[in-house]
N, C-alpha and C positions, 0 to 999 in steps of 0.2 A: 633206510633205516629202517629198520628191518623194528622196530618199539615206537610208540608216543612214550616222546618227553622232552616236558617245560624248559625253555630259559636251555634252548643246544645255540650255537651261538651257526646263525645263516650261514651257510658253507656258495659256494660259487661253483657253477655246473657246469661242465665243460659241453661240449669246448672251450676250457678258462682263457681268461685272457690275466689272470693274478688268481691266487693263491694253486701254484701249482705245485705238483709234486714231481716230483724231477728221479728216478731211481738209476742207478750206474749197474748195471749188467757186465759183469769183473767173467762171463765166460760160462753159464750157463745151457744145461742144455735140454734141448727139444718136449720132452715130458713135463723136463723143469720147469718152466714160460706154459707150458702151458698151465697144468695146478696150480702154481705163482694168479695169473693171470685171470684162473676161476675161482677165485675171491678176493681182488684184490686189482684190475679188470677196473670201474669205472672210480678210484679217487689216484691210480696211477697216468701220469699227462703227458709224460713222456717220457725213453729208453735211451741212457746214454751208456756203448757200447764203449765197458773202459777204455784207457792210455789203448794199445793198439794192439792188442783182446779181436779184433775185430779181421786181422792178416791170421791167425791161428786157430782160428774159429772151425768147424767143419759144420757142414751145413748150414754156415750163414744165413743163403739164401733164404731157406726155409725157416726159418730163426725171425729174420726179420717181415717175413711172411705174417705168423703167427700173430706178430707186435699190430698188423698193418689188418689183419679181421679184426683186432678191437679199433678200431682209430684212433691205434694211439704210436707217436710218426717214429721216430731212432733215428739215432745219428752216433756219429762214429765220433770217441774221444779226440778230445784239439790235444791228446799228445801224438796224438797219425798223422796229425792235418799238421805236426811242426816236422815229424821225422822228415816228410812228403821234401816238403818244401827245404829242408836244409840240405837238402839230396837235390834241390836245381830241381825236384817233377813235382809242381804243383799241377801244371796240365796235368801229368797225370794223374793229382789226388780230382782233377775235377771232374776227369774221367770216372773215374770211382764208382765217386756220387752218381752221376749220372746214369753209369751200371748198374745198381743198386738201385735207381727210382728213388734216392731219398729227399726230401723232402729242406729236412731239416742240417747246419753245418752246424760246427766247432770251431770257429779261430779263437785262438790260444800263444801265449808266450811265454808259457811260466819254465819249460825247460829253455829256452833258447834265446838270447837276441835280436828281437824285430825293430828295425826304425821306429818309432810309432806311425808318421806320415805313412811309413809303407804296409803297415800293420792295417790301420783304417785305406790304407788303398785293396788291399782285397776285402775286405769287410763290403766296401763300397761298388767295388766290382760282381762279391758274387750273391746281394744282397737282389740285385736284381732279378734272379733266379730261385732261391731256395733264401727261408726265412733264418739269421743267421745269431745262434747265440756267441757272442761275443768273453772273452776271460782276461778281469783284470787280474794280478797277483803274481808271482810267483813264487813256484817247488820248492826256491831256496831261504829254507830258511831263517839266512844268515842276511836275505836283499831286504828290510826292511825300510815301504818307504812310508812319506809321512801322509798321512790325511789328505792333504790339498793337492798329491801329487794321485790321488787316489779320482776325487773327483773328476781335475783336469782327464783322466783317460780314459770314465770311466763317461763324462758329457757327447767327450769327439766322439768313444767309438758309438756312444749312441743317434749320434749328429751324419756317423757315415753312410748307417741301417743299420747296426744294430737292434733288435724284436729286445733283448735282453741281454743286461749284462750281467754276468755270474762271478761272484768275488769266491778269489782261489780259494780255497781249504786243505789242498789235498784230501782222501779215498778217505786219511784217516783223523780229517780234520784236527793240524798240530800246524798247521804256515798262513802268513796272509792274514789273514781276516785274527787267529788264535791264536795265541802265544801255544810252543812248543807244548805244553801241560794242557792241552786246551781252550783255554778256561776263554772267553769269547776279549776280544781289547774291544770294551764295547766305546771308550774316547771314537778311536776310526771309525767301528759302527754308525753309533749317531751322528758325528764331522760328515759321513758320507750325506747320510737323511735329508740333511741339512737342503742341499744339494743334487739331489740324485729322486726322481719319485720312488717310494719304496714299491709300485708295480712293476717296474723296468726294475728290481735287482730281484737275481738270483744269486739265495745265499748258499755254498754247498754246507750242512752241519750234517755229519753224519752220527754224531756223539748223540745221546738224547738231554744231557744237563744242555747243549746247544741249540736243538732246538725245541726248549724249555723256555729258552733264553728269545728266539723271535718272533715267538705264540705270547709271549708276555709285552711284549715291545709292542708289536705290530699284529696281534693277534689272529684272525682263525685262517686267517687269509694270506696268512704271505707267505712268498714263495721259496720253496724248500728243496734242497737239491743233492746229490751223492746217496742218494738211499741205500738200503741194501734193503734186498726183495721183501728181503723175511717180515724189514722192521716199514714196510710200509699202509699195514694195518692199527701196527700202535700209535704210528706217530697219526695216523686219520683218527684214532678217538682221541689222542691227546690233546691235537689242532679242536675239536668237541665238548672238553673239559670230564671224558672220562675215563681217566687216567687217574693218576693218583695226583704227578708233579703237576694239573693244571683245574685238577677238582673244581675248586672255589673259586675259579677266572668269571663263571656264566651266572653262577645261583645271584649270590648277591646275600642283603642282609634277611629275606622272608627263606629265604633256601635255610634257613640254621635249624634243625636236628628240633622239634621238639621231645618228641617222643610222643607212643603211641596215644591218640586217647579214649578215653574206656569213655562208653554207650552211656 
């Protein structure tokens, strides 16, 4: 930090095991990536090249190299995994991962139906070679899973080798753990937390109100994902109580303003 302030919560440091900020890059240019990282690199833990954008992004290798220079892993969005899988090209997908030297992959089933045993098989297979993030939840807003099912799937995927499970919300934050309005399905979240360690869950939370909810519930070192690049610095400020939404979280009664004292 640039200045010294009391009552600032202790943040985990990179390489973090929890307190992660996962950023979604939906097609930034090389100069944009450089500008972004010039101010935000200390707060970015991993970057997802959203959905299938990596297929059509020019200078892809150069972009990955820039992130790598800052020790920030990159992975392709889970939709791309599903696009290869549905075309019976999973071996081609693995070849692409190797060709681009990626150390992380996402295994998801948000757009297609994959028997869960089969999904866990892909997780187990890939976890022998790379770090696996697996996503739970559907991108279909009409597909509502009960809490016990979320817990069952998350447990199985962690046991299969996922380092983290991602709670689906899409880039807009209006499905999965959220209602169509973006409101958090609080009962679902709290039920999940009775069985799954919070350090092992990355909550997709693209909207500010969603970020505030998880910061108030789980503290400064909650794992949050699907952040737009421009939102990383605002989020880090909010994590440590330096934005109005979380200003009073860490101050306590002794921090109540009492006015200037005359000498």
